[in-house]
C-alpha positions, 0 to 999 in steps of 0.5 A: 700792867696788861695788854690793854693798857699797853695797846691804848698807850701806844695807840695814843702815842702814835696818833699824837705823833701824827698831830692829833690831840690825845687825852688819856683818862684813867685813875693812874698814869699808864706805865707806857706814858711815863715820859713827856709826850707831845700832844698827850694830856693825862686826866686823873680820875679822882675816886672818893670814898664815902662811908655810905658805899662799901666800894668807891663809885669808880665808874661814875667818877670816870663818866664825870671825868670823861664829860668834863674833859669833853667840855673843856677840850672839845673831845671828838671821840671816846676810845674805851677798852673793855665793855665793862666798866669803860663802855658803860662809863662812856655811855653815861658821859654821852648821855650827860653831854647830850647832842653832839657828844663824842662817838664811842669806839669800844675795844674788847680784849678778852676779859670782857668774855672771861668775866662773864664766863665766871659771873653771869650777872655781868651778862646783860650790862656787857651786852648793853655796853657792846650794843650801845657803842658806835663801833666795836673792835676785838684784838683777835678773830677768836675773840670776835667769834667768842663775843658774837657767840656768847652775847648774840650781838648785832653790832659788827665787831672789827678785828684789829690784832695786837701789834708790835712797833717793828721800828722800835722792836726790829725782827732779829734772830736772838742769840740762843746760846745765852739761853739754851743749850745745843738741841734744846727747844724753847717754850715762851710764855709772856703775860701778867701772870694773873690766874686767867692767863693759866700760868700753872697750866703752862708749867704742866704742859712744859713739864710734860714736854720736858719728859720727852725732849730737851727743852727750856721754858722762859716765863716773861712777866710778873703778877700775882701767880709769880710766886706760885709759878716759881715754886712749881718750877723748883718742884719740877726741877727743870725750869 
């Protein structure tokens, strides 16, 4: 349940409404595709466990499913999210399909860079996945610049910012009285509360702000760091 899954699902839904046939290939149905959607077909990746392997070969199973879906449904384009592992799986599927294989667009979301920052052993394969993509997009100008600087890639990276459907979520001024008192400032953090989102740093920043002005922090989301964040809030006594 993260931004990449939401972007991929919403993009697929909008393309389906325009008459395109969309095939979603994943090990689990994306949470934004829970209801029936016309022109959208879901292909579940079966990942088997073998005693020989300590970890199931998900990437290989994904590549096989992408190739199978292409042969059965005549797919014309792969759109993969994250350079690793999905661009690598897409590249393997292209190699299996041979001439006439779908072109591949890779969208970078940020984890592509932070994974490499934490473990340099992923550097070469991440760079390979980016360079072997037919087109690459990033969700922000910052990510575009960071990717170019980190990997020194020659592949152009187009920025397509994350988006909000204003027909579904119209811009309206909220009723602040239900959330904060008179004169209070509002700080808002929205994420899936993974360590890379640095939720504890958000809390420390807010506690510093709260010392000098009336303020309220709203944390929107869920994830592995939620319990730790709730405990820090209780200790701070102000959120």
